[in-house]
N, C-alpha and C positions, 0 to 999 in steps of 0.2 A: 338530418340524422339524429335519432334520440340517443341520450348517454347509454341507454342499454346496448344499441347498434354499434356505437363507437367502440365500447368495451369489447363486443364480440369481434370487431373486424382489427382492433387494434389490442393486440394482446397485452402490450405494455401497461394498459389501464387497469388489469385486474389485479387485486390486492392478492397479497400473499400471506399464509399463516404460518410462522414458523413451528416446529414440532414443540416448542416450551409454552406455545400460545400466544406469542408475539404477533401483531398484526402490521404489516407492511403496506400501506396504501397503493402502491402500484408496484410495478418489476423493473424499474429503471433505478439504477444507482450511481452515485458519482463513486468511484474507487480513488483510494488515497493518491495524493500528490502532496509534494513536500511543500509547505507555504513558508517556511523559515521566516515567520512574522511574530515570535517570541522575542523578547530582549535578549542582549548578548549576555546576559546573566541567567536566561532561560526561562522567564516567566511570561505567561500568557499576557496579550495586549488585546485593546479595544478593536484592532484592525481584524482580528478574527472573527470576532462578532459581526463586525460589518460584511465580512466576506460571507460567512455562513448564512446571514440574514438574507444574503441577495440569491445564493444558491436556493435556499429552503423557498425563498418566495416563488422559484420556478414550477413548484408542484413535484419535485422529484420525491420518491418513496424514502430513499436511504442514502445518507451522506457518511463518508469515512473521513475520518480527519486526517491530516499528513502524518507522518510518523512522529508519535510523542517518546520522548525517549524517557527511560526509567532510572535514568542515572545520570547527573550533571557532569561526571566523569567521563562519560562515554556518549560523545555527541557524535551525530552524522556530519552536520553543517552547522556554521554559525546561525544563530537565531532558530534551533530547535527549542520548543517546550518541552521542558523535562518535568515529570511529576514524582515527586520523592515523599512529599508530605501535603499537608493540608494548609499551608500558607498562602496559598493562591486559590482556596476555595470560593470565594466569592466571584473572581473573574471566571474561574471555570463554569459557575452556574450560569454566569450571563451567556458564555460562548454556546453552553448545551441549551439554553433557553431560546437561543437564537434560531435555533431549528427546530426544536420540539414545540415551541408555542405557534408554529406554523404547520403542524401536522406531519413534519418530517422526522424521521428517526436520524439519530446522528450517534454514530459509534466512534469511538476513540481507537485509532490504531497504535498499539505499544509494541515499542521497538528497541533494540540494543544494536549498535551498528557492527560491534565486533571490529574485524580488521579494517571494514570498509568505510572508513574514516579520512579525511583529508589530511596530510601530512602536517603535523606541528597543531593541530587543533586539539587535541587530547594529551596530556602529560604521556599516556602510552595507549597502546591499543592492544589488547587480547584477543585471543581466536583460539579454537579447541587445538590447534596446532601452529606453530612458527613459519607458515608457508608464506613465501613472498608473493605480490600480485607479478604478472609477466613482466617483462623487462621495459616495454614501452610505457608501463603505467607506474615504475617505480618512482619517479619523478614527483606524481602525484599522491601516493599512499606508500606508507612505510611498510616494513615487515613486521608484523605482530609478534608478541610474545605468548607462549603457550600459558592458557588459564589454569591455575590452581583449582582444584576440588573446592577448596574453601570458597574461592570466588565464584566457580559454578552454583554452588548453593546458595551465595548470597544473591547473585542474579535471578535465580529463581524466584526467591523470596520477594525480590524487589517487582517483578512481574506482578505478583499478587497483590502487593500493597498499593501500587499504581492502579490496579483494576477496582480496588475496593474504593479509591478515593474518586475516580471515575464515576463510580455507581452512586456515591454521596453527593455528587456535584449535580446529578440528574440527566446524565447521558444516558443513551437508549441501550448501550451494549459496548462490547470491547472487541477488538481485532487483533490477534497475534501476526505479527509481521513475520512470516516465516517462509518469505521469498526473496529474491532479488539479490542474493549473495549477502545479506545482513546475517547476524550471528545465529539464528536459530536455523537458518539455511546452510551456514558453515558448518554446524554440527551435523546435519543431515548427508552431508558432501563428502565421499571417501577422498576427494582431492583436498578438501579444507580440514577434514578430519581425519587425521591419521593416529590418534590415541590407541593406547593398546590396554587402557584401565575400563573402568565401569561405563565410560561415556563413549568409547570408540572401540573399533575394530571388527565390528559385524554391523550388519543394518539394524539390528535388534538393539544393539546397544547405542548405535549414532541416533536411535529415534527417541531413545531414553530421555533425551533434553527437552524435546518440545511436549513429550507427554508429562514431563514433570512441571513444565510450566502451566501448560492446562491445569492439571490437576490443583496446582496451588492457587491459581486464579479461581478456578471453581471452589476451592474450601473458602476462599476470603470473601466470594460475593454473593455465594449460596446458589440453590438449584434452578431458581427461575430467571435470573439474569444473563441475556445473550452473550455467549461467546463464540467468536468465528475466528478464522484463520485464512490468512493468504498464504498459499503455498504452490512452489513449483511444479509444474507437471514435468520438468526437468530443467537441468541448469546449460544444458546444450554447451559443456565444456568438457573436454577431455578428462576423462577420471573423475567426474562429477556425479551428482544425483541423477540417477537414471529414472523412467517412467516406470519400471517395475518397482524400484525403490518408494517411488511417490504414490503407487498403488497401495501397497503395505503400509506406508504411513497413514494415507485417509482411512483405510480400512481399520488401523489401530485408533485414530483419532473418532472415528464414527462409533466404535465400540466403547469409548471412553465418554461419548454423549456431545460430541462438539454440535453446535446450533447452524454454522453457515459455513460453508466452504468456498473461497474465492480461488479459482485457477488462474495463475500466471505461469511464468517462465522467465528463465535467464538470470544474467549477473551484470555487474558493471562491466566485467570483462567478456561477456559473451549476451548483448543487450538485447536479445528477442523479445522482451516485453514491450520494447519501445518500437519495434518495426525496423530497427537498424539492420539486423540481419535477416528480416524476414523474405522468403523467396515468393517470386511471382505464383499465384495459384493457378492451378489447372483448369482449361475452360470449362471443365464439366464441375466444378466447384465454386466458380467464381461467386455463386450467391451466398457461400460459406465464408462470412466476411471476418468472423472471429478466429484469432491465431489459433486458440487452444481448444475449438470446438470438438475435433475428432477425440482429442483425450477425454474432454466432458463427458463424451457419449460412452466411453470405456468405464467411466468412475459413476456414471448413472446406472450402468448394468450390473455394478458390485455393492452400491452403498445406497441409501435411502437420503442421505443428507442433503439439503437444499442446496443448490449449487449456483454460484455466479460467475459469469465468465467476462473478462475485462481484456480489451486489446484487438483492435483490428474493425470495430463497427464503424460502417460509414453511412448507412442508411435505415431510414424506418423498414425499409422492406427487408433488409438483411437482418435486424433484430426480431421483428415478427416470425421469419422463418426459422430463425435458431430456437424462439420460445415455441414455436410449432412443432419442432423436431422432438420436442421433450428432453433435450439434452441437458439443458439449463432451465433455473427457475427466475433468475434476476439477470439482467442485461447491466454490464457495468461498462460506464463510459469515464473518461478523466480528462485527457488534453481538450477535447471539444468543450468542456466546462470552463477551461481556462480562457477561450478565444470567443465564446458564446455562451455566459452565464445563464442566459435564458433559453438554451435549446430544449432542455425538457419541457417546457410550455410548448413548444412547437411539435415536438414528438409525441407527447400525449394528446394533442389535438389533431394527431394525423398527419402531420408535415414535417419533412426533412428542414435540418438547420439551413440556413442561408452560407454556413461555413464551411470551410473543409479543413481537416488536420492534414497537414503536409510535412514532407521530413524538413527539420531545421538543419542547417548547413552552415558551417563557418568558412568554408574553403582548406580549412587546416586538416589535414587526412588523419592524424594522429588524434585528434580532438573528435572528430565525428565518427571515427570507429570506435570509440569508447561510449558513445551515445550521452556523453555528458552534456549536451545541449538539449536533451529531453527532459532533463532536470532544469537546469539553469535557465533557459529562455522562457519555460512555462511559469517558474517562480516569479519572472519578473512579471508577467501577466496577473498572477494572482495578486500581487502586490498592488498593482493598479487598481484591481477589482476592491480591494481592502480599503484603499484610500478613498473610494466613492467614484472613481473613474471606469471608463471603460477601456477594456484590454485594447493593444495595438497588433491585431493578426498580422501585420506586413512589417512588424519590427525585424531589422538586419540582424542575422543569427550573429554575424561576426561582431557587432556593437554590443549584441547582448553578451557575448562570451566575455568580451575585454572588459565591459562595465562589471560583470559577475566576478572575473578575478580580482580586480580592484577591490569590490566590495567583501569578497571573501577574504581576501587578505586583511582588510580593515578589521573585518568580523572575528577572525580569528585571532588578532592582535588584542582587539578589545575582550575578547572572551578570557583570554590568556590573564591580561591585566586584570580581570574581575575576580578570576580565580585566585589570584595571588593574595 
């Protein structure tokens, strides 16, 4: 089979040009996963270079970093990289080059956790409103305080500053993390955002924060640097962000000029994005592997923004079927890359990976229900790859959880000590 024949039969191989002229070499992307490979005082490390070199070598078209924080005072977990100034520019350039020198695009996902940060890690956590987590999660996450208007304005400015540094370091673009219950997602949600000022009280006012974040990033990076967003189709949480509000937000972002939209869904309290709450599909739709494909089809009918869908893809056939449907432009994979970092090479050559993504269970119902293992277990695999080793696809979920608890406790202590 010639390369031309392979491109026709395997749609993953087709290049994609974004509206701003950016060219991606194929339709396969690694969605963001938390690496926690920064130092405990939040600087990037050579391990990130090793990890992204391995992934880029696979032939994948687009890589998203794990959530990079815009403020060292607001971390999502120990070991987050934070970009506040140019002090780490040399290492950031090495990280960017690890992928771009091999032809892959590497976008940095910028994030602020808001309330969704482990208890004790930060001096305090803020959110649009002081809404506590549900009762069974209170042991892990504290009730946040309500953000002041001045703090909101500062956070918006920090998103822009971080994006400008990312551009200077040679990364290919940035992605705003507007999903999964972090701060941007909290502002959009009527459950988390119960403000009555200019930042809340109606869907239009709840959208103001994300639009301001986008506008400030665009102001600081210029018209040609790609800006994307990861956005929930819905929170799947009582009183939360709905599909109707998501569609209105997408339309507003499209009108503002967003370059790429990645569709996801859920929060730590309702972890649909990890498949923890995913219901079995009807027999008539078994080929529709992606969790959010139906919503993507609705989005496609409303806006022309390039769409990426992540979550649920299990096979090359399912990926090609999704692309052929026209509902999306880019197939996102994540957890598969943690257990098989070379999976894109197989998929792009017309073969499935030998590995399957399976649910991670500790046997502790309260832990498994939160979906925490869908972060902790996979983070451990990323660390192995970053150290030059192969992942352990059969590692015990319980062992990974216990080890991660110890590591997180130590990391929290070290982070607080270094901050003092």
